[in-house]
C-alpha positions as CSV (number, residue, x, y, z in Angstrom):
1,M,0.0,0.0,0.0
2,K,1.3,3.4,-0.9
3,K,2.6,5.5,2.0
4,I,1.5,9.1,2.3
5,T,2.1,12.2,4.4
6,I,-0.8,13.2,6.7
7,A,-0.7,16.8,8.0
8,I,-3.0,17.8,10.8
9,D,-3.3,21.4,11.7
10,G,-5.8,23.4,13.9
11,F,-6.4,25.3,17.0
12,S,-5.2,24.3,20.4
13,S,-7.1,21.6,22.3
14,T,-8.9,20.3,19.3
15,G,-7.6,16.8,19.8
16,K,-5.1,16.9,17.0
17,S,-2.5,14.8,18.9
18,T,-5.2,12.2,19.9
19,L,-6.3,11.8,16.3
20,A,-2.8,11.7,15.0
21,K,-1.8,9.0,17.4
22,Q,-4.8,6.9,16.5
23,L,-4.0,7.2,12.8
24,A,-0.3,6.4,13.2
25,K,-1.1,3.3,15.2
26,E,-3.7,2.1,12.8
27,L,-1.6,2.7,9.7
28,E,1.8,1.8,11.4
29,Y,3.1,5.3,10.5
30,V,5.5,7.5,12.4
31,Y,3.8,10.1,14.6
32,V,5.3,13.5,15.4
33,D,3.8,15.9,17.8
34,T,5.3,19.2,16.7
35,G,3.5,21.0,19.5
36,A,5.6,19.1,22.0
37,M,8.7,20.4,20.3
38,Y,7.7,24.0,20.7
39,R,6.6,23.3,24.2
40,A,10.0,21.9,25.0
41,V,11.7,25.1,23.7
42,A,9.3,27.1,25.8
43,Y,10.1,25.0,28.8
44,F,13.8,25.5,28.2
45,A,13.2,29.3,28.0
46,M,11.4,29.2,31.3
47,Q,14.0,27.0,33.0
48,N,16.7,29.4,31.9
49,K,14.8,32.6,33.0
50,L,14.5,33.8,29.4
51,I,10.7,34.2,29.5
52,G,8.2,35.1,32.2
53,A,4.8,36.8,32.8
54,D,6.2,40.3,32.0
55,F,9.3,39.6,29.9
56,F,10.7,37.6,27.0
57,D,14.4,37.9,26.0
58,K,14.0,36.6,22.4
59,Q,17.6,37.3,21.4
60,A,18.9,35.4,24.3
61,L,16.7,32.4,23.3
62,V,17.9,32.6,19.7
63,T,21.5,32.6,21.0
64,E,20.8,29.5,23.1
65,L,19.1,27.5,20.3
66,P,22.3,25.5,19.4
67,K,22.2,24.2,23.0
68,I,18.7,22.8,22.6
69,Q,18.6,19.1,21.5
70,L,15.1,17.6,21.0
71,E,14.3,13.9,20.6
72,F,11.3,11.7,20.6
73,K,11.7,8.3,22.4
74,F,9.1,5.6,22.1
75,N,7.6,4.5,25.3
76,A,6.3,0.9,24.8
77,D,4.2,1.0,28.0
78,L,2.4,4.2,26.9
79,G,2.3,3.3,23.2
80,F,3.6,6.6,22.0
81,A,6.9,8.6,21.9
82,E,7.7,11.1,24.6
83,M,9.6,14.4,24.4
84,Y,13.2,14.6,25.5
85,L,15.0,17.9,26.0
86,N,18.8,17.6,26.2
87,G,18.5,13.9,27.3
88,E,15.8,14.5,29.9
89,N,12.2,13.2,29.6
90,V,10.1,16.4,29.9
91,E,6.8,15.0,28.6
92,K,5.0,15.8,31.9
93,Q,6.6,19.2,32.5
94,I,5.7,20.6,29.0
95,R,2.0,19.9,29.4
96,T,1.3,22.4,32.2
97,I,-0.8,25.5,31.9
98,E,2.3,27.6,32.6
99,V,4.1,26.2,29.5
100,S,0.8,26.7,27.5
101,S,0.8,30.4,28.4
102,F,4.3,30.9,26.8
103,V,4.4,28.4,23.9
104,S,2.7,30.6,21.3
105,K,5.1,33.5,22.1
106,V,8.1,31.2,21.7
107,A,6.6,29.6,18.5
108,A,6.3,33.1,17.0
109,V,10.1,33.6,16.9
110,S,11.3,33.0,13.3
111,E,14.6,31.4,14.3
112,V,12.8,28.9,16.5
113,R,10.4,28.0,13.7
114,A,13.3,27.6,11.2
115,K,15.2,25.3,13.5
116,L,12.2,23.1,14.2
117,V,10.7,23.1,10.7
118,E,14.0,21.8,9.4
119,Q,14.0,18.9,11.9
120,Q,10.3,18.1,11.1
121,Q,10.9,18.0,7.3
122,E,13.9,15.7,7.9
123,M,11.6,13.4,10.0
124,G,9.1,13.2,7.1
125,K,11.3,12.8,4.1
126,N,10.4,9.1,3.7
127,K,6.6,9.7,4.1
128,A,4.5,7.2,6.2
129,I,4.2,10.0,8.8
130,V,1.4,11.7,10.7
131,M,2.4,15.1,12.0
132,D,0.2,17.6,13.8
133,G,0.8,21.3,14.6
134,R,-0.1,24.7,13.4
135,D,1.7,25.0,10.0
136,I,2.2,21.4,8.9
137,G,0.1,21.6,5.7
138,T,1.1,25.2,4.9
139,V,4.9,25.2,5.7
140,V,6.3,21.9,6.8
141,F,4.6,19.7,4.2
142,P,2.8,21.8,1.7
143,D,2.7,18.8,-0.7
144,A,1.2,16.4,1.9
145,E,-1.3,14.1,0.2
146,L,-3.9,14.6,3.0
147,K,-4.3,17.8,5.0
148,I,-6.8,18.1,7.9
149,F,-7.7,21.3,9.7
150,M,-9.4,20.8,13.1
151,T,-11.5,23.3,14.9
152,A,-14.1,23.6,17.7
153,S,-15.5,26.5,19.7
154,P,-13.2,28.1,22.3
155,E,-15.6,27.1,25.1
156,T,-15.6,23.4,24.0
157,R,-11.8,23.3,23.7
158,A,-11.4,25.0,27.1
159,Q,-13.6,22.5,28.8
160,R,-11.7,19.6,27.3
161,R,-8.4,21.1,28.4
162,F,-9.7,21.9,31.8
163,D,-11.0,18.3,32.3
164,E,-7.6,17.0,31.2
165,L,-5.7,19.2,33.6
166,Q,-8.0,18.3,36.4
167,Q,-7.5,14.6,35.8
168,K,-3.7,15.2,36.1
169,G,-4.2,17.0,39.4
170,D,-3.4,20.5,38.2
171,N,-5.1,23.2,40.2
172,V,-6.6,25.5,37.6
173,S,-9.9,27.2,36.9
174,Y,-12.0,26.9,33.8
175,E,-11.9,30.6,33.3
176,E,-8.1,30.5,33.4
177,V,-8.0,27.8,30.8
178,L,-10.5,29.6,28.6
179,Q,-8.4,32.7,28.7
180,N,-5.4,30.7,27.7
181,V,-7.2,29.2,24.8
182,V,-8.4,32.5,23.5
183,E,-5.0,34.2,23.9
184,R,-3.2,31.3,22.1
185,D,-5.7,31.5,19.2
186,N,-5.0,35.2,18.9
187,L,-1.2,34.7,19.0
188,D,-1.3,31.7,16.6
189,T,-3.4,33.4,14.0
190,S,-1.8,36.9,14.1
191,R,2.0,36.1,14.2
192,E,4.0,37.2,11.2
193,D,5.9,34.0,10.6
194,S,3.8,31.0,9.5
195,P,0.5,32.0,11.1
196,L,-2.2,29.4,11.7
197,V,-4.3,29.4,8.6
198,I,-6.3,26.7,6.7
199,A,-4.4,25.4,3.6
200,D,-6.4,25.8,0.4
201,D,-6.5,22.0,0.0
202,A,-7.2,21.1,3.6
203,I,-10.4,19.4,4.8
204,E,-11.8,21.3,7.8
205,I,-13.3,19.3,10.6
206,D,-15.3,20.9,13.4
207,N,-15.3,18.3,16.2
208,S,-17.3,20.3,18.7
209,Y,-20.0,17.6,18.7
210,L,-17.9,14.6,17.6
211,N,-16.4,12.0,20.0
212,K,-13.0,10.5,19.4
213,E,-14.3,7.4,17.7
214,E,-16.6,9.3,15.3
215,Q,-13.7,11.6,14.4
216,F,-11.2,8.8,13.9
217,T,-13.6,6.8,11.7
218,A,-14.4,9.8,9.5
219,V,-10.7,10.7,9.0
220,L,-9.6,7.1,8.4
221,E,-12.1,7.0,5.5
222,L,-10.5,10.1,4.1
223,V,-7.1,8.4,4.4
224,N,-8.2,5.3,2.6
225,D,-9.7,7.4,-0.2
226,V,-6.5,9.3,-0.7
227,V,-4.4,6.1,-0.7
228,K,-6.6,4.5,-3.3
229,K,-6.3,7.5,-5.6
230,A,-2.5,7.9,-5.0
């Protein structure tokens, strides 16, 4: 069966990673969570006091970029790859609301995007890959055979994110999460370098009222149609 590239873009907390993992497992493809890569850089900036609530030393971060080594390592017990930053497993640390509040600002830095896009394109040079993020279908893989753009209302996405954080034991309010979702939307869609937009040939999916199984079934049908025509 012909191998293709699947690019999944969309707003935060639309379940892009969940869908991408499902597809990769079903198709036996490589899965890459580009959001985790940007989160890891944001976490690095936080740990090195380069970003905070009222400051962001962009030039210092750019200077430090050569010191940032990112790697995905597959965890057989979990069934997916985890994010490693300079040899340390940071999968849990990068999923906090604090990192979420800084990641869009870090992702807007052109030098950061250039470094990570280059790595992402290298990962996908042999196809058979599912990659999710904000600019996969527009910048990383503009020639991807299948492009999906996922969306849902801010309130729906905030509730999903809030429930997820609550299950992890994080002490956050729904209002705080909703504010974070709205702020990230604004930053992601308004940045100068590779803003979040729908690729002309992407298929938009509003999953506000779809469960994970319904969404997966619908997208898998799209994949099979593309593979048959390829």
